[in-house]
C-alpha positions as YAML, in Angstrom:
chain: A
units: angstrom
residues:
- id: 1
  name: MET
  ca: [87.74, 73.73, -56.73]
- id: 2
  name: LYS
  ca: [86.06, 74.92, -60.14]
- id: 3
  name: ILE
  ca: [83.19, 72.86, -61.36]
- id: 4
  name: ASP
  ca: [85.26, 71.83, -64.62]
- id: 5
  name: ASP
  ca: [87.79, 70.05, -62.03]
- id: 6
  name: LEU
  ca: [85.16, 67.95, -60.43]
- id: 7
  name: THR
  ca: [83.91, 66.93, -63.90]
- id: 8
  name: ARG
  ca: [87.33, 66.12, -65.01]
- id: 9
  name: LYS
  ca: [88.04, 64.21, -61.49]
- id: 10
  name: TRP
  ca: [84.97, 62.19, -62.36]
- id: 11
  name: ASP
  ca: [86.02, 61.33, -65.83]
- id: 12
  name: SER
  ca: [89.24, 60.04, -64.56]
- id: 13
  name: VAL
  ca: [87.47, 57.19, -62.39]
- id: 14
  name: PRO
  ca: [86.76, 53.94, -64.00]
- id: 15
  name: PRO
  ca: [83.51, 52.59, -63.28]
- id: 16
  name: SER
  ca: [84.04, 50.33, -60.10]
- id: 17
  name: GLU
  ca: [82.02, 49.68, -56.74]
- id: 18
  name: ALA
  ca: [85.43, 49.89, -54.84]
- id: 19
  name: ASN
  ca: [87.48, 52.69, -57.01]
- id: 20
  name: TYR
  ca: [86.74, 56.04, -55.26]
- id: 21
  name: GLN
  ca: [89.10, 59.29, -55.70]
- id: 22
  name: ARG
  ca: [89.67, 61.94, -53.24]
- id: 23
  name: ILE
  ca: [88.49, 65.46, -54.20]
- id: 24
  name: ASP
  ca: [91.67, 66.94, -52.85]
- id: 25
  name: ALA
  ca: [93.81, 67.13, -49.58]
- id: 26
  name: GLU
  ca: [93.00, 70.31, -48.58]
- id: 27
  name: HIS
  ca: [89.06, 69.89, -47.75]
- id: 28
  name: ILE
  ca: [88.23, 69.52, -44.03]
- id: 29
  name: LEU
  ca: [86.06, 66.38, -44.97]
- id: 30
  name: ASP
  ca: [87.25, 62.99, -46.68]
- id: 31
  name: ILE
  ca: [85.25, 63.27, -49.74]
- id: 32
  name: PHE
  ca: [85.30, 61.13, -52.78]
- id: 33
  name: VAL
  ca: [84.07, 60.92, -56.35]
- id: 34
  name: GLY
  ca: [83.39, 57.57, -57.96]
- id: 35
  name: LYS
  ca: [81.08, 55.68, -60.36]
- id: 36
  name: ASP
  ca: [79.20, 52.42, -59.97]
- id: 37
  name: ASN
  ca: [79.54, 49.52, -62.42]
- id: 38
  name: ASP
  ca: [76.69, 51.07, -64.35]
- id: 39
  name: ASN
  ca: [78.92, 54.31, -64.81]
- id: 40
  name: GLN
  ca: [76.57, 56.31, -62.65]
- id: 41
  name: LYS
  ca: [78.36, 59.18, -60.73]
- id: 42
  name: GLU
  ca: [78.55, 58.79, -56.96]
- id: 43
  name: LEU
  ca: [79.89, 61.12, -54.19]
- id: 44
  name: MET
  ca: [81.04, 59.61, -50.83]
- id: 45
  name: VAL
  ca: [81.60, 61.47, -47.84]
- id: 46
  name: VAL
  ca: [83.91, 59.40, -45.06]
- id: 47
  name: SER
  ca: [83.04, 60.71, -41.28]
- id: 48
  name: ASP
  ca: [84.06, 59.80, -37.79]
- id: 49
  name: VAL
  ca: [80.37, 60.45, -36.64]
- id: 50
  name: GLU
  ca: [77.16, 59.06, -38.10]
- id: 51
  name: PRO
  ca: [75.64, 61.85, -40.08]
- id: 52
  name: SER
  ca: [71.83, 62.94, -39.53]
- id: 53
  name: LYS
  ca: [69.44, 60.56, -41.52]
- id: 54
  name: ILE
  ca: [68.76, 61.97, -45.28]
- id: 55
  name: GLN
  ca: [66.36, 60.37, -47.36]
- id: 56
  name: SER
  ca: [66.55, 59.25, -51.06]
- id: 57
  name: SER
  ca: [64.60, 60.54, -53.73]
- id: 58
  name: LYS
  ca: [63.44, 59.62, -57.16]
- id: 59
  name: SER
  ca: [66.71, 61.40, -58.69]
- id: 60
  name: LEU
  ca: [69.29, 60.68, -55.83]
- id: 61
  name: GLU
  ca: [69.98, 57.52, -53.81]
- id: 62
  name: ILE
  ca: [71.60, 57.76, -50.48]
- id: 63
  name: GLN
  ca: [73.65, 55.08, -48.74]
- id: 64
  name: LYS
  ca: [74.74, 55.12, -45.35]
- id: 65
  name: GLY
  ca: [76.83, 52.27, -43.52]
- id: 66
  name: LEU
  ca: [79.69, 51.61, -40.76]
- id: 67
  name: ARG
  ca: [82.81, 50.86, -42.05]
- id: 68
  name: ARG
  ca: [85.30, 48.04, -40.57]
- id: 69
  name: ASP
  ca: [87.47, 51.06, -39.60]
- id: 70
  name: GLY
  ca: [84.91, 52.42, -37.27]
- id: 71
  name: ARG
  ca: [84.11, 55.51, -39.50]
- id: 72
  name: TRP
  ca: [80.82, 56.10, -41.53]
- id: 73
  name: ALA
  ca: [80.54, 56.15, -45.13]
- id: 74
  name: THR
  ca: [77.61, 58.20, -46.69]
- id: 75
  name: THR
  ca: [77.39, 58.04, -50.63]
- id: 76
  name: ILE
  ca: [74.93, 60.19, -52.88]
- id: 77
  name: LYS
  ca: [74.46, 58.38, -56.32]
- id: 78
  name: LEU
  ca: [72.68, 59.76, -59.25]
- id: 79
  name: ILE
  ca: [69.71, 57.47, -60.31]
- id: 80
  name: GLU
  ca: [68.42, 59.56, -63.51]
- id: 81
  name: SER
  ca: [71.26, 60.29, -65.99]
- id: 82
  name: GLU
  ca: [69.45, 63.14, -67.50]
- id: 83
  name: GLU
  ca: [69.89, 64.94, -64.21]
- id: 84
  name: GLU
  ca: [73.78, 64.56, -64.45]
- id: 85
  name: GLU
  ca: [74.38, 68.22, -64.86]
- id: 86
  name: VAL
  ca: [72.28, 69.29, -62.11]
- id: 87
  name: PHE
  ca: [73.85, 66.35, -60.12]
- id: 88
  name: THR
  ca: [77.28, 68.08, -60.45]
- id: 89
  name: GLN
  ca: [76.43, 71.42, -59.61]
- id: 90
  name: LEU
  ca: [74.63, 69.72, -56.52]
- id: 91
  name: CYS
  ca: [78.10, 67.96, -55.38]
- id: 92
  name: TRP
  ca: [80.28, 71.23, -56.34]
- id: 93
  name: ASP
  ca: [77.87, 72.98, -53.99]
- id: 94
  name: LEU
  ca: [78.13, 70.63, -51.16]
- id: 95
  name: ILE
  ca: [82.07, 70.42, -51.45]
- id: 96
  name: GLU
  ca: [82.55, 74.19, -51.30]
- id: 97
  name: HIS
  ca: [79.92, 75.35, -48.90]
- id: 98
  name: SER
  ca: [81.60, 72.98, -46.49]
- id: 99
  name: ARG
  ca: [85.33, 73.60, -47.24]
- id: 100
  name: LYS
  ca: [85.61, 76.71, -45.03]
- id: 101
  name: ALA
  ca: [84.11, 75.09, -42.12]
- id: 102
  name: THR
  ca: [86.13, 75.42, -38.66]
- id: 103
  name: SER
  ca: [85.41, 71.76, -37.38]
- id: 104
  name: LYS
  ca: [84.75, 68.53, -39.26]
- id: 105
  name: ALA
  ca: [81.33, 68.20, -37.42]
- id: 106
  name: LEU
  ca: [80.72, 71.86, -38.57]
- id: 107
  name: ALA
  ca: [81.58, 70.83, -42.01]
- id: 108
  name: LEU
  ca: [79.28, 67.79, -42.01]
- id: 109
  name: GLU
  ca: [76.25, 69.66, -40.78]
- id: 110
  name: ILE
  ca: [76.67, 72.29, -43.40]
- id: 111
  name: LEU
  ca: [77.20, 69.36, -46.24]
- id: 112
  name: ILE
  ca: [73.78, 67.68, -44.94]
- id: 113
  name: ALA
  ca: [71.83, 71.17, -44.58]
- id: 114
  name: ARG
  ca: [72.80, 72.09, -48.19]
- id: 115
  name: TYR
  ca: [71.79, 68.52, -49.49]
- id: 116
  name: LEU
  ca: [68.53, 68.88, -47.86]
- id: 117
  name: LYS
  ca: [68.13, 72.23, -49.80]
- id: 118
  name: TRP
  ca: [69.16, 70.58, -52.98]
- id: 119
  name: GLN
  ca: [66.66, 67.61, -52.46]
- id: 120
  name: LYS
  ca: [63.74, 69.91, -52.17]
- id: 121
  name: LEU
  ca: [64.65, 71.79, -55.18]
- id: 122
  name: MET
  ca: [64.87, 68.68, -57.39]
- id: 123
  name: ALA
  ca: [61.61, 67.21, -55.69]
- id: 124
  name: ARG
  ca: [59.94, 70.30, -57.47]
- id: 125
  name: GLY
  ca: [60.13, 68.34, -60.72]
- id: 126
  name: SER
  ca: [58.17, 70.05, -63.41]
- id: 127
  name: ASP
  ca: [57.88, 73.27, -61.89]
- id: 128
  name: LEU
  ca: [59.40, 75.81, -63.68]
- id: 129
  name: LEU
  ca: [59.80, 79.44, -62.45]
- id: 130
  name: PRO
  ca: [57.35, 81.95, -63.28]
- id: 131
  name: GLU
  ca: [58.08, 84.70, -66.40]
- id: 132
  name: GLU
  ca: [58.16, 87.72, -64.18]
- id: 133
  name: THR
  ca: [61.07, 85.75, -61.62]
- id: 134
  name: ILE
  ca: [62.86, 84.57, -65.10]
- id: 135
  name: ARG
  ca: [62.85, 87.98, -66.45]
- id: 136
  name: GLY
  ca: [63.79, 89.35, -63.24]
- id: 137
  name: ILE
  ca: [66.78, 87.34, -62.85]
- id: 138
  name: ILE
  ca: [67.79, 88.33, -66.26]
- id: 139
  name: GLY
  ca: [67.61, 91.66, -65.61]
- id: 140
  name: GLU
  ca: [69.69, 91.61, -62.63]
- id: 141
  name: LEU
  ca: [72.41, 89.47, -64.04]
- id: 142
  name: LEU
  ca: [72.81, 92.04, -67.20]
- id: 143
  name: PHE
  ca: [72.94, 94.86, -64.75]
- id: 144
  name: ALA
  ca: [75.88, 93.20, -62.97]
- id: 145
  name: MET
  ca: [77.71, 92.09, -66.19]
- id: 146
  name: LYS
  ca: [77.00, 95.42, -68.09]
- id: 147
  name: HIS
  ca: [77.17, 97.97, -65.41]
- id: 148
  name: LEU
  ca: [78.56, 96.89, -61.93]
- id: 149
  name: GLN
  ca: [81.28, 94.88, -63.13]
- id: 150
  name: THR
  ca: [82.69, 97.96, -64.91]
- id: 151
  name: PHE
  ca: [84.04, 99.61, -61.74]
- id: 152
  name: MET
  ca: [83.43, 96.77, -58.88]
- id: 153
  name: SER
  ca: [84.84, 93.23, -58.38]
- id: 154
  name: TRP
  ca: [82.63, 90.49, -58.52]
- id: 155
  name: ASP
  ca: [82.84, 89.16, -55.28]
- id: 156
  name: SER
  ca: [81.35, 92.73, -54.17]
- id: 157
  name: ILE
  ca: [78.86, 92.35, -56.76]
- id: 158
  name: PHE
  ca: [77.42, 88.93, -55.26]
- id: 159
  name: ASP
  ca: [77.80, 89.61, -51.82]
- id: 160
  name: ALA
  ca: [75.56, 92.68, -52.41]
- id: 161
  name: TRP
  ca: [73.06, 90.88, -54.48]
- id: 162
  name: LEU
  ca: [70.47, 90.40, -51.88]
- id: 163
  name: GLY
  ca: [67.28, 90.10, -54.27]
- id: 164
  name: PRO
  ca: [67.02, 86.36, -54.20]
- id: 165
  name: ASP
  ca: [67.34, 86.54, -50.33]
- id: 166
  name: GLY
  ca: [63.98, 88.33, -50.23]
- id: 167
  name: ALA
  ca: [65.49, 91.93, -49.32]
- id: 168
  name: ASP
  ca: [63.47, 95.27, -50.14]
- id: 169
  name: LYS
  ca: [66.32, 95.87, -52.85]
- id: 170
  name: ASP
  ca: [67.92, 93.98, -55.40]
- id: 171
  name: PHE
  ca: [71.80, 95.10, -54.63]
- id: 172
  name: VAL
  ca: [72.71, 96.78, -51.53]
- id: 173
  name: PHE
  ca: [76.33, 97.90, -50.87]
- id: 174
  name: SER
  ca: [77.75, 99.77, -48.18]
- id: 175
  name: ASP
  ca: [77.29, 103.24, -49.43]
- id: 176
  name: THR
  ca: [74.73, 103.04, -51.85]
- id: 177
  name: TRP
  ca: [72.03, 100.53, -53.50]
- id: 178
  name: ALA
  ca: [70.28, 99.85, -56.87]
- id: 179
  name: GLU
  ca: [66.91, 98.57, -57.83]
- id: 180
  name: VAL
  ca: [66.56, 96.51, -60.97]
- id: 181
  name: LYS
  ca: [63.27, 96.64, -63.28]
- id: 182
  name: THR
  ca: [62.93, 95.12, -66.41]
- id: 183
  name: VAL
  ca: [60.20, 96.18, -69.01]
- id: 184
  name: ARG
  ca: [59.11, 95.60, -72.49]
- id: 185
  name: PRO
  ca: [60.65, 97.81, -75.47]
- id: 186
  name: GLY
  ca: [57.92, 101.03, -75.58]
- id: 187
  name: LYS
  ca: [57.00, 100.76, -72.03]
- id: 188
  name: THR
  ca: [56.68, 104.35, -70.67]
- id: 189
  name: CYS
  ca: [56.28, 103.38, -66.70]
- id: 190
  name: VAL
  ca: [57.97, 101.16, -64.51]
- id: 191
  name: THR
  ca: [56.16, 99.38, -61.38]
- id: 192
  name: ILE
  ca: [57.36, 99.98, -57.84]
- id: 193
  name: SER
  ca: [56.08, 97.07, -55.40]
- id: 194
  name: SER
  ca: [56.72, 98.47, -52.31]
- id: 195
  name: LEU
  ca: [57.26, 101.70, -49.94]
- id: 196
  name: GLU
  ca: [60.53, 100.47, -49.16]
- id: 197
  name: GLN
  ca: [61.82, 99.43, -52.68]
- id: 198
  name: LEU
  ca: [63.06, 103.21, -53.30]
- id: 199
  name: THR
  ca: [63.26, 104.31, -49.60]
- id: 200
  name: ALA
  ca: [66.92, 104.51, -48.24]
- id: 201
  name: GLU
  ca: [69.04, 107.21, -46.28]
- id: 202
  name: ASN
  ca: [71.87, 106.96, -48.93]
- id: 203
  name: VAL
  ca: [71.39, 107.78, -52.75]
- id: 204
  name: GLY
  ca: [70.50, 104.72, -55.12]
- id: 205
  name: GLN
  ca: [70.19, 104.02, -58.27]
- id: 206
  name: LEU
  ca: [66.82, 102.76, -60.36]
- id: 207
  name: ALA
  ca: [67.98, 100.58, -63.11]
- id: 208
  name: VAL
  ca: [65.37, 100.05, -65.86]
- id: 209
  name: LEU
  ca: [66.30, 97.49, -68.55]
- id: 210
  name: SER
  ca: [64.35, 97.03, -71.70]
- id: 211
  name: ILE
  ca: [63.88, 93.11, -72.41]
- id: 212
  name: ASP
  ca: [61.64, 91.36, -74.84]
- id: 213
  name: ALA
  ca: [61.00, 87.89, -76.00]
- id: 214
  name: THR
  ca: [62.45, 86.78, -79.33]
- id: 215
  name: SER
  ca: [63.28, 83.77, -81.53]
- id: 216
  name: GLY
  ca: [65.76, 81.33, -81.47]
- id: 217
  name: SER
  ca: [67.30, 82.34, -84.74]
- id: 218
  name: ASP
  ca: [67.55, 86.10, -83.61]
- id: 219
  name: THR
  ca: [71.48, 86.41, -83.69]
- id: 220
  name: ASP
  ca: [70.99, 88.94, -80.86]
- id: 221
  name: GLY
  ca: [68.82, 86.79, -78.84]
- id: 222
  name: PHE
  ca: [69.79, 84.42, -75.65]
- id: 223
  name: SER
  ca: [67.79, 81.82, -73.69]
- id: 224
  name: PHE
  ca: [67.55, 81.88, -69.93]
- id: 225
  name: ALA
  ca: [70.01, 78.98, -69.26]
- id: 226
  name: GLY
  ca: [72.47, 80.68, -71.54]
- id: 227
  name: ILE
  ca: [72.61, 83.83, -69.61]
- id: 228
  name: ILE
  ca: [72.92, 81.74, -66.40]
- id: 229
  name: HIS
  ca: [76.05, 79.82, -68.03]
- id: 230
  name: GLU
  ca: [77.49, 83.03, -69.22]
- id: 231
  name: MET
  ca: [77.49, 84.29, -65.56]
- id: 232
  name: ARG
  ca: [79.47, 81.11, -64.56]
- id: 233
  name: ASN
  ca: [81.95, 81.53, -67.51]
- id: 234
  name: GLN
  ca: [82.64, 85.11, -66.15]
- id: 235
  name: LEU
  ca: [83.08, 83.93, -62.69]
- id: 236
  name: SER
  ca: [84.94, 80.93, -63.44]
- id: 237
  name: SER
  ca: [88.08, 82.48, -61.93]
- id: 238
  name: HIS
  ca: [86.42, 84.00, -58.83]
- id: 239
  name: PRO
  ca: [85.66, 81.03, -56.78]
- id: 240
  name: ASN
  ca: [83.98, 82.92, -53.78]
- id: 241
  name: ALA
  ca: [81.55, 84.88, -56.13]
- id: 242
  name: MET
  ca: [80.83, 81.56, -57.72]
- id: 243
  name: LEU
  ca: [79.70, 80.07, -54.56]
- id: 244
  name: ASP
  ca: [77.65, 82.92, -54.08]
- id: 245
  name: TYR
  ca: [76.07, 83.03, -57.18]
- id: 246
  name: GLU
  ca: [75.18, 79.17, -56.91]
- id: 247
  name: SER
  ca: [73.61, 79.76, -53.55]
- id: 248
  name: LYS
  ca: [71.40, 82.52, -54.92]
- id: 249
  name: LEU
  ca: [70.16, 80.42, -57.72]
- id: 250
  name: LEU
  ca: [69.38, 77.59, -55.39]
- id: 251
  name: GLU
  ca: [67.44, 80.25, -53.16]
- id: 252
  name: LEU
  ca: [65.26, 81.47, -56.22]
- id: 253
  name: GLY
  ca: [64.66, 77.90, -57.09]
- id: 254
  name: TYR
  ca: [66.73, 77.52, -60.06]
- id: 255
  name: ALA
  ca: [67.55, 74.01, -61.78]
- id: 256
  name: GLU
  ca: [68.93, 72.82, -65.40]
- id: 257
  name: ARG
  ca: [65.86, 72.29, -67.38]
- id: 258
  name: LYS
  ca: [65.58, 72.04, -71.23]
- id: 259
  name: GLU
  ca: [62.62, 74.67, -71.24]
- id: 260
  name: TYR
  ca: [65.31, 77.41, -69.95]
- id: 261
  name: SER
  ca: [67.10, 76.83, -73.15]
- id: 262
  name: GLU
  ca: [64.24, 76.81, -75.47]
- id: 263
  name: LYS
  ca: [62.92, 80.31, -74.88]
- id: 264
  name: PHE
  ca: [64.89, 83.23, -76.00]
- id: 265
  name: TYR
  ca: [65.23, 87.02, -75.07]
- id: 266
  name: LYS
  ca: [66.69, 90.06, -76.47]
- id: 267
  name: TYR
  ca: [68.11, 92.90, -74.59]
- id: 268
  name: PHE
  ca: [67.27, 96.40, -75.96]
- id: 269
  name: GLY
  ca: [69.00, 98.91, -73.53]
- id: 270
  name: MET
  ca: [69.28, 100.06, -70.22]
- id: 271
  name: LYS
  ca: [68.51, 103.47, -68.34]
- id: 272
  name: ILE
  ca: [69.73, 103.94, -64.75]
- id: 273
  name: TYR
  ca: [68.25, 106.76, -62.76]
- id: 274
  name: THR
  ca: [69.63, 108.54, -59.50]
- id: 275
  name: VAL
  ca: [67.20, 108.17, -56.65]
- id: 276
  name: GLY
  ca: [67.86, 110.76, -53.88]
- id: 277
  name: GLU
  ca: [66.54, 113.81, -52.68]
- id: 278
  name: GLY
  ca: [63.81, 115.26, -54.91]
- id: 279
  name: PHE
  ca: [63.48, 111.92, -56.63]
- id: 280
  name: PRO
  ca: [59.51, 111.26, -56.90]
- id: 281
  name: SER
  ca: [58.95, 108.01, -54.96]
- id: 282
  name: LEU
  ca: [56.33, 107.04, -52.16]
- id: 283
  name: THR
  ca: [58.19, 106.52, -49.00]
- id: 284
  name: ARG
  ca: [56.82, 104.64, -45.39]
- id: 285
  name: GLU
  ca: [57.25, 107.98, -43.34]
- id: 286
  name: ALA
  ca: [55.02, 109.84, -45.91]
- id: 287
  name: CYS
  ca: [52.23, 107.60, -45.92]
- id: 288
  name: PRO
  ca: [49.58, 107.68, -43.04]
- id: 289
  name: GLU
  ca: [50.24, 104.55, -40.49]
- id: 290
  name: PRO
  ca: [46.96, 102.65, -41.71]
- id: 291
  name: ILE
  ca: [48.59, 102.21, -45.04]
- id: 292
  name: ILE
  ca: [50.51, 99.09, -44.84]
- id: 293
  name: GLY
  ca: [51.31, 98.47, -48.41]
- id: 294
  name: VAL
  ca: [51.78, 100.33, -51.66]
- id: 295
  name: ARG
  ca: [52.03, 99.55, -55.32]
- id: 296
  name: TYR
  ca: [52.53, 102.34, -57.92]
- id: 297
  name: ASP
  ca: [53.94, 103.13, -61.31]
- id: 298
  name: ILE
  ca: [56.54, 105.80, -62.14]
- id: 299
  name: SER
  ca: [56.17, 107.76, -65.45]
- id: 300
  name: LEU
  ca: [59.68, 106.97, -67.28]
- id: 301
  name: PRO
  ca: [59.30, 110.19, -69.26]
- id: 302
  name: GLU
  ca: [58.77, 112.23, -66.30]
- id: 303
  name: ILE
  ca: [62.02, 111.09, -64.28]
- id: 304
  name: SER
  ca: [64.51, 111.88, -67.32]
- id: 305
  name: SER
  ca: [66.29, 114.71, -65.45]
- id: 306
  name: TYR
  ca: [67.55, 111.99, -62.96]
- id: 307
  name: GLU
  ca: [68.76, 109.78, -65.74]
- id: 308
  name: TRP
  ca: [72.40, 108.80, -64.54]
- id: 309
  name: GLU
  ca: [75.14, 109.48, -66.89]
- id: 310
  name: GLU
  ca: [78.52, 107.75, -66.40]
...
């Protein structure tokens, strides 16, 4: 199911305390959408066993009760209308993450665990992602769109996107890898933040993307929210990649915020360097044992001979 399909299903349900519509017949769980008398969206899960206890929050109201037929009904209801887009993302995420479970009990556990992650994210309230994190995400998404997507599938790309999981490298494939850095135009060096970042048994790539802030009137500019949605559009016909993508955004702490639509960036270009034998980098093996961490800069003009050409 695509996010737009879920939205259309909600739109087709009239406000009523008793009128719910099942999302689809293929899902292992009995999940329904509805709206209360105040037109607030609800997601209801009907299960044979009592779900683990989950708490309401300032944005979401949880109701759980035993039905006359002996089954349990758990309802998640949106309280704050301004969070509607986030709520739709949350519900789609719960539905799709639990869809492939091998049993109803496991599917229910997955759904609840996923809800708790979303609840923690939404509880952050006014916390915005740091500028460095935003620029890093933009760089990785642009690298995927402008480079990786030209010769591999979206499923492979998002399966390999390990940066949000805290891995040493941003993308790790079966036979290669890529580390992505963003710099401002004119910057002549790039910072490597650990000994492991450019260390590997196989040859990889260092991608350096030039990105700077711009105004909303710049026709070549884009907002952080804009590139997030652009990637969603790219993945609209790739459900597995979309699920991976939304999971990674959740791990990064991304939520829909108006501030992410108000600050604009401009892309100036990308250079990719082949990191293999002879490439100037510090490795764990080359450092004395007492040294446990290193952060160093590489001069971009000095590595021009390693620049990769398609």
